[in-house]
N, C-alpha and C positions, 0 to 999 in steps of 0.2 A: 778296332771296333770291338765292343764287349759282346758277350754271348747273346744277351737279350736284344741288343741293338741289331745284331745280325739276323736273329730270328724275325724281328719286326720288319727289317728291310726286305726279306723274302716273302712276307705276308703269310707266314704259316699260322694255322689255327692252334696247333698243339705240337709240342716236342717232348718225347719221353726218353730219358737216359736210364738205362737199366744195366745193373752190374750184378753178376753172381761170381765172385772170385773163386769160389770152391771148384767151379767147373771151367774157369777161364773164359767166361762170357762177359763181353762188354758190347753193348748195342745201343743204337740210337734209332728211334722211330719218329718220322715226321709226318704229321697229317697236315697237308697244305690247305685243302679246301674241300668241304663236304656239301657245297651248295647243290650239286647235282646228284649226290649219293655218297656212299662210303668211299674213303680214300683207298684206291687200289694201286698196288705197285710192288715191284720185286724187292727181294732181299739181297743186297750186295755184300759179299764177304771179301774184305780186302785189307791188306796190310798198310794202312795209312801211316804217313810219316808223323802226323800229329793228330790229336783229338780234334783240333780246330779244322783240319783238313777233312776229317770224317763228317763233322757237322755240316760244313759248307757243301760237301758233295751231296749229302742227304737232302739238304734244303733245295739245292738246285735241281736235283732229280725229281723231287716231290712236286715242285712247281711245274716242271715239264709234264709230269703225269696229269696234272689238272688240265692243262691246255690240250694234251693229247686226247684225253677223254672227251673234252668239250667239242673238239673238231671232228672226232670220230662219230659224234652223235650218240654217245653212250650216256646213260644216267648213272654216272660214276664220278667220284671226285678223285683227287690226286694224293698219293702218299708214297713213302719210300722208307725202307729200313736199311741200315748198314750194321754189319758185325765187324768189329775191329780185330784183326789177327791174320794168321797164315791160313789161307783157304786150302792148303795141302794137308791140313790136319786130318788124320785118319779116324780117330775116336770121336765121332760126331754126334752120337746119341745124346749125351748129357748137354752138349752145347746147344743143339737145336730144340731140345725140350725147354731149355732156359729161354730161348728165343720165342718159343710158343707161349710161355708164361708172360713174356713182355707183350706179345701181340694180344693175348687174352685180356690183359689189363685195360685195353682200350674199348672193350665191350662191343666190337663190331664197327668202330669208326675207321679201322684200317684192316684191309684184306691183304695178306702177304702172299707172295709168289716167288718163283725163282728168278735169279739174275746172275750177274757175273760172280763166279765162285760158289754158286749153290746149284742144287739139282732138284728134280722131282722126288728123288729119294729123301733129300733133306726136308722137303715140304711134308712128306709122309710122317716124318718124326714130329714136325711142328703140329700136325693134325692130332697127335696124341695129347696135346695140351689145349688146343683150341679149334673150334670149327671154322674160324675166320682165316682160311688158307685156300689157295687155288693152285692150279698147275699140277694136279695130282696124276700119277701115271695111269690109274684106272678110270680117270675121267677125261678131261681134255688133253692131259699129258703134256709132253714137251711143247712149249709155245713157239719154238724156233722155226718150224716149217711155215707157220702163218706169218711170223715176223719177216722171214725171207720173201714170202709171196708179196707182202705189202711193200717191201723195199723195191722189188722188181716193178711193181706198179708205180712207185715214185720215180724210178729211173725212166720208165716209159713216159710218164707225164713230163719229166724234165726234158727228155729228148723231143717230145712234141712241141714244147715251148721254145726250146733253144734252137732246134734244127728243123722244126716244121714237120717232123715225122716221128711218131711214137713207136715205130717198129724197133725191136731189139736185134733183128737180123742184121749182121754186119757191124753192129755198134761195138766199139772198142772200149772195154771197161777195165780199169785198174782197181783191183779189190785188195784192200788192206785188212788183213785179219781173216783167218780161216777157221774160226771157232764154230760153234753150233749153227749160228745164223750165216756167217760168211761162207761156209762150205755149201750150205743148202742154196744160198743165193747164186753161187757159181754154177750149181747144177741147173737151176732155172734159166739162167742167162745162156749157158752153153746149149741147153735144149732148144732155145729159140734162136740160135744162130749167132750169138754174140761172140766176139773175140776177147779172150781174157789174158790179162797180165796180173799176176798174183804175188802176194808176199805174206809172210808170217814169221814170227820169232821161232816157231817150231819147224825145223827142217823136214821132219817126217810128214807133217801136214802138207807142206809145200810139195814134196816129192809125190805124195799120194794124189794130190789134185792135178799135178802136171800129167801124171800117167793116166788118170781117169778121164780128164777133160781136154787133154792136148793143150794145156795152158802154157804160157811163157812165165817164167819166174824171174823176179829181181830181188836184190837184197832189201831188207826192211827200210834202210835209210834212203834207198834210191827210188821208192815208189812215187814220191812227189814229182820227180823229174820225167816220169813216163808221159810221152805224148799220146793222149787218149781222148776219147769223147767224154768219158765219165770217170771221175775219181770217186770210189765208193769206200769211205772209211767204215770198217766193220769191227774195229777193236775198241779201245777206250777213247774217251772224249778229249777235247782240247787240241786236236791235231791240226786245226786250221788256225794258225797263229802268225806272229810277225816273221818267224823264220821260214815257214812253209808257203805262205801265200805267194811270195815272189817266185817261188820255184814251180808252182803248179802249171801244168801244160794241158790241162783238161778244160773242156768247155762247161762242164757241170760238176758240182759236188752233190752227191746223193748216196747216202749209205745208211747202215743200221746202227752205228754208234750213237749213243746219247751225248748231247752237249758237245757237238763237234767243233763249234766255234770257241776259240780260246777266250775271246771277249766279244760282246755284241758288235763292236766296231769292225770286227773282221768280216762280217757280211758285206759292209760297205767297201772294204778293201778288195774283196772278191769282185764286187760289181765294177769297181774301177778298172779291173783287168778283163772285164767282159765275161766273167765266170758266173753262171747261174747257181745260186745256192738253194737247194731244196730243203726246206725246214725239217730237221731230223725228227722232231717229235710228231710230225704229220706222217712222214714216210715209214717210221718204224712202229706204227701203232698196232700192227698185227698181233703182237704178243699180248697187249692189253685186251684186244678184242677176243683173243682166245680165252683168257681167264675170265673175262666178263661173261662170255657165252657159257662157260662152265657153270658159273654161279647162277645163271638164269635158264639153264636147261636147253641151250641151243645144241643142235647136232652139228657135225663138222661141215656139212654143206652150207648151212646158214652162216656159220662163222666165215667160211671162205668167201661167200657172196659179200658179206660186210667188209672184209678186207679189200676186196676188189674195188670198193667205193673210194678207196684212197686216191685212185687215179682222178676221179671226178672232183674230189675235194681239192686236190692240188691244182687242177685246171682252173677252178674258181678262184683260188688264192692268187694264181699268176695273173688272171684277168683283172682282179681287183688291184693288184700291184701296178699293172700297166695303166689302168684308168687313173690311179691316184699318183702315179709317178714315184711310187715308193718301192721298197724291197719286199720280196716274198715273206721274209721273216716278220717284218712289221705288219704286213697285211694279215698273216696267220694269227699273230698275237691279238690283233684287234678283233678278228672274227671270234676267237675263243673268248675274249673278254666280253664281247657283246652277248654271247650266249649265257655266260655266267651272270651278267647284269640283268638280263631278261628273266632268268630263273629266280634271282633274288627278289624280283618285284612281282613274282607270281606265286601265290600260295600253293604249297605242295599238297596233292590229294592224300587223304589218310591212307597209310599203309604203302606209300609209293617207294619207301626206302627199306633196305634190309634192317 
């Protein structure tokens, strides 16, 4: 498939390729949909194998942000940016100033924030080139606590649907990935009485979590075989695939990672095994709510209240899926598309967008 055919297939409004070889910057920004407002989404810094892989990741993530904002009830569209390269790079000033110039070129159609491989400090550098950035340390700050809170609500909703009880007390959760969100999720779950089995590619993170929360650890490749109530993917996407679905021994998949399904058909594969899939872009919306709240002057309490609405949103999605005999992912997509369609048919009041 050619580049333009791929862009059309994902329904993106605009794609910007930006290169500044003098500082080693190569970036892609995707504005997926601005029906509800400017496209908001994080900046992922990753060493992609090919440029095509980077574009596809950006397109997929940007569309998920559109749906995420629609279902969270935000007046925001979906966007995403990726920087190609080694995110361990130390001399980041020139690189992220270049990224700021790329973001600025869109004139506010895209609001950048942090994601995998980037930080609030990186966003502060972006701010030197453009106002269209969020997740700043002296404002809403690190969005991971609210992302983790939202995922805990998603697990609670999944447990209510699958087991008839939304309590986390005594629930056995296998958590894959102990980064900024995964570690905070573990703290929330343990604080409410959940039993944890954890894994990460960083042994130091694993050891620290075992000691702090009395968790049990398994090797990264063994987490799919853990007999648990919930499997929570909190690392990179694509972990629910042809190889892992037959191995899963949990009743629910609900985690923080974006694009957990390798292919859309893998939700049906989970369903065939009696495993409930909690749509990731609904459950992990806390980070988007955090940066949206920052742009609109919300305090932390208001943002937390909004994040806790994820539980009710998922309950409605599960109820719709039951009524229509479909899967939660299909039901969630339709609800998001319905909101977008209604907005396209309704004139926007003057000054309603940034």
